[in-house]
C-alpha positions, 0 to 999 in steps of 0.5 A, a space after each residue: 510143314 513138318 512141325 505141323 503134321 504127323 505126315 508130310 507128302 509131296 503130291 506131284 505127277 510122275 514126270 517130276 519125281 526125279 527132279 523133286 527126289 534130287 532136292 528132297 530125297 527123304 520125302 514121301 510122295 503121292 503120285 499122279 500118273 499124269 497131271 489132270 487138274 487139282 481136283 483130281 490130284 487132291 481127290 487122289 490124295 484124299 482117297 489114299 489117305 482116307 483109306 487109313 483114317 477118314 477122320 484125319 485132317 488134310 492140309 494142302 499148300 502149293 509148292 510155288 509160293 514164297 512164305 515169310 514168317 514161319 511162326 505166322 504161317 504155322 499159326 494160320 495153318 493151325 487155325 485152319 486145321 482147328 476150324 476144319 476139325 471143329 466144324 467138319 467144313 472145308 476151309 481155305 486160307 485167304 490174305 487181305 489184299 495189300 494192293 489191287 493185284 490183277 494176277 490173283 483170284 479173289 474170294 468174297 466173304 460174309 460176316 465173320 464168326 469166330 476164327 472164320 468167314 463164310 465164303 460167298 463167292 470166288 472172283 476171277 483175276 480182275 481188271 485193275 479197275 475191278 481190283 481197286 473196287 475190291 480194295 475200296 469195298 473190303 470183304 475180299 481176300 486173295 485166293 492162296 489156294 491153301 486148304 484144310 479139311 477132314 478127309 471124309 468131309 472133302 470126299 463127301 463134298 466131292 461126291 455131292 458137287 463134283 460126282 463125275 470126278 468122284 466116280 472117276 477116281 473110284 473107277 481109277 482106284 478099282 482099275 476100271 479107268 485110266 487116270 489120264 482119261 479123267 476130266 481136267 479141272 481145277 478144284 476151285 471150279 469143280 468144288 470150291 465155287 459150288 460148295 456151301 460148306 466153305 469157310 475162310 481163315 485170314 492169313 497173318 503171314 507175308 506171301 507171294 505167289 511165285 507162279 510166273 516169271 514176273 513174280 520170280 523177278 520180285 524175289 530175286 536179287 537185282 542189279 542197279 537197273 532192276 535186272 535179275 541175271 542168271 548166267 553171263 550177260 553184256 547189257 546196254 540200256 536194259 532195265 527191269 528184265 529177268 534173263 535166265 540162261 545158265 552157261 551162256 552169255 546173253 547180250 541185250 540192248 534196249 530191253 525194258 521189262 522183258 523176260 528171257 529164259 533159255 533152257 536146253 530145248 527152248 527159249 522163252 521171250 515175253 514182256 513181264 506184263 504178259 507173264 501170266 500168258 505163258 499158259 497159252 504157249 503151253 496149250 499151243 504146244 499141247 495142241 500141236 503135239 510138241 509136248 516134249 518141250 514142256 
């Protein structure tokens, strides 16, 4: 992002600061006291940046995506920024589906006008049959959760379609409310699905959402049996599995398409096909008060 912007920040929550500073010691931060969903995170960033220049253009890109093709990526970002600056509307970047993925959200668009499409609606992660229908019909893009907007435009729209979030952030900034008390919601649900001011710019770069262990396996080196191993292992009749246990020997027999992750405090074991369900474990631990394992 550095060649594209005058200022680059990492937007994160307080607990992750030490880890990120080890990797990026020179970067600037906008920090959430605790994670309260992307609508509050992006709203917090927008408020802080708009204090200096409400007409500035903000670009938000997730950190857990693998991008290949820097020139194409930068060209796509520049197009999105140009549309946001010219129109004063909110802009998202979408990728034309390469296959009927069931782990990604989709965006339905209307007729193209210049560099962008008007967004008609968002679709949740579909079944395989529905994803195949999207590909056959055309007019659908993968939701990359990449956004660009003029700061003032986003805050105006936040106030219009998500007034509770807008008011809550203003109360936090005034010291009248705790950030942890804000309603936890994704920006897609709170703003993007409700606004009528959203445009989509097609991506021209290669992209992979490395948001789950299964997707991480797609980008890591593998052995002849399709296994990706982090640490020592002794494997018999094991295929298509990701095993991450640094500093330990993992012995496995007969595993097929499994994920095994060992950390200092916990062990995660699940089929690759259910990698998206890790969030259910996270919710279970939160409800049971075992947040120290997260």
